[in-house]
C-alpha positions in Angstrom: -1.3 -20.2 0.2 -2.0 -18.5 3.5 -4.9 -16.2 4.3 -4.1 -12.7 5.3 -4.9 -13.6 9.0 -2.6 -16.6 8.9 0.1 -14.7 7.1 -0.1 -11.9 9.7 0.1 -14.4 12.6 3.0 -16.3 11.2 4.9 -13.0 10.3 4.1 -11.3 13.7 2.6 -8.3 11.9 -0.9 -7.0 11.8 -3.4 -7.6 9.1 -3.5 -3.8 8.7 0.2 -3.8 8.0 -0.1 -6.5 5.4 -2.9 -4.5 3.7 -0.6 -1.5 3.7 2.3 -3.4 2.2 0.0 -4.6 -0.5 -1.3 -1.1 -1.2 2.2 0.4 -1.6 3.5 -2.6 -3.5 6.0 -3.8 -1.0 4.5 -7.3 -0.7 1.7 -7.8 -3.2 -0.9 -10.4 -2.2 -2.7 -12.6 -4.7 -6.4 -11.7 -4.6 -9.4 -13.9 -5.2 -11.4 -12.0 -7.8 -14.7 -13.3 -6.5 -14.2 -12.6 -2.7 -11.4 -10.0 -2.7 -9.5 -12.0 -0.1 -5.8 -11.7 0.0 -3.5 -14.8 0.0 0.2 -15.1 0.5 2.8 -17.6 -0.6 5.4 -19.1 1.7 8.1 -17.0 0.0 6.2 -13.8 0.7 6.1 -14.6 4.4 9.9 -14.7 4.3 9.9 -11.5 2.4 7.8 -9.9 5.1 10.2 -11.1 7.7 13.1 -9.7 5.7 11.5 -6.3 5.8 11.1 -6.6 9.6 14.7 -7.6 9.9 15.8 -4.7 7.9 13.7 -2.3 10.0 15.2 -4.0 13.1 18.8 -3.4 11.8 17.9 0.3 11.2 16.6 0.6 14.7 19.8 -1.1 16.0 22.0 1.3 14.1 20.2 4.1 16.0 21.7 2.7 19.2 18.5 1.2 20.5 18.7 -1.9 22.7 15.2 -2.9 21.6 16.5 -3.9 18.1 17.3 -7.4 19.3 13.6 -8.3 19.8 12.7 -8.0 16.0 15.9 -10.0 15.1 15.0 -12.7 17.6 11.4 -12.7 16.3 12.7 -13.0 12.8 14.9 -16.0 13.5 12.2 -17.9 15.4 9.5 -17.2 12.9 11.6 -18.0 9.9 12.5 -21.3 11.5 8.8 -22.0 12.1 7.7 -20.9 8.6 10.4 -23.0 6.9 9.1 -26.1 8.8 5.5 -25.6 7.5 4.7 -27.9 4.5 3.6 -26.0 1.4 0.3 -27.1 0.0 0.3 -27.9 -3.7 -3.4 -27.4 -4.1 
């Protein structure tokens, strides 16, 4: 499990974005009932990256040359995330 700060850093999005995704049900975090802290599973980090990729594809379809940056970010981040061992505790 990754804290919201770690998930944001690994996914290259802001903590505010992750809170918004949770609020609208796009990527729902697991919450610690005592502290209210949000935690994300490795699979959810990939889901976040998929949303970024889809947004990048949309921007690319609008003839923007800047769409390559989110795609490149997705590929690099996904490679890094997949190499992170998952904690079983």
